C-alpha positions, 0 to 999 in steps of 0.5 A, a space after each residue: 497526514 491526510 492523503 486526499 487522493 483522486 477517486 478510483 486511485 486506491 490501488 495505485 496508492 496502496 501499490 506505491 506504499 507497498 513499494 516504499 515499504 519493501 524497498 525501505 526494508 520495512 516489511 516483516 519478512 519472517 511473518 511473510 515467509 511463515 504466513 503468506 504465499 506469492 510475495 515475490 509475485 506481489 513484489 514484482 507487481 509493485 516494483 514499477 509502482 514507485 511513490 513518484 508514479 503513485 503520487 502522479 496517478 493519485 494527485 498527491 505529493 511524493 513526499 507524503 507517500 514516503 512519509 505515510 509508508 514510513 509511519 505505517 511500516 515503523 508503527 508497532 501496530 496498525 489499523 485501517 478503518 474504512 466504510 463502504 466506499 472502498 468496497 463499492 466500486 467496480 474494483 472493490 475487490 482489488 481495493 481491499 486486496 491491496 490494503 490487506 497486502 499492506 497489513 500482511 507485509 508489515 
């Protein structure tokens, strides 16, 4: 599955994926409770970032976001690889934070 999103919409995609993971019950609540802080605030932040909304912003199919979230959430392990593109923008910190949040949640 290749998600060719519009430039500058990384945060929207990650929020849409996290929304799907949370509301499908694909997060590791025991890990979150033991090793993270602020999850309820993050959950509130992504509540309105449905896969439908993220798909519209990112120029993707909603079904593809649901599929990506399911594969990510059900995988026994995951790894995100990226180069400097994620970092080198006016919102690089937000890009990285949202990607890290996906990993911490699962």
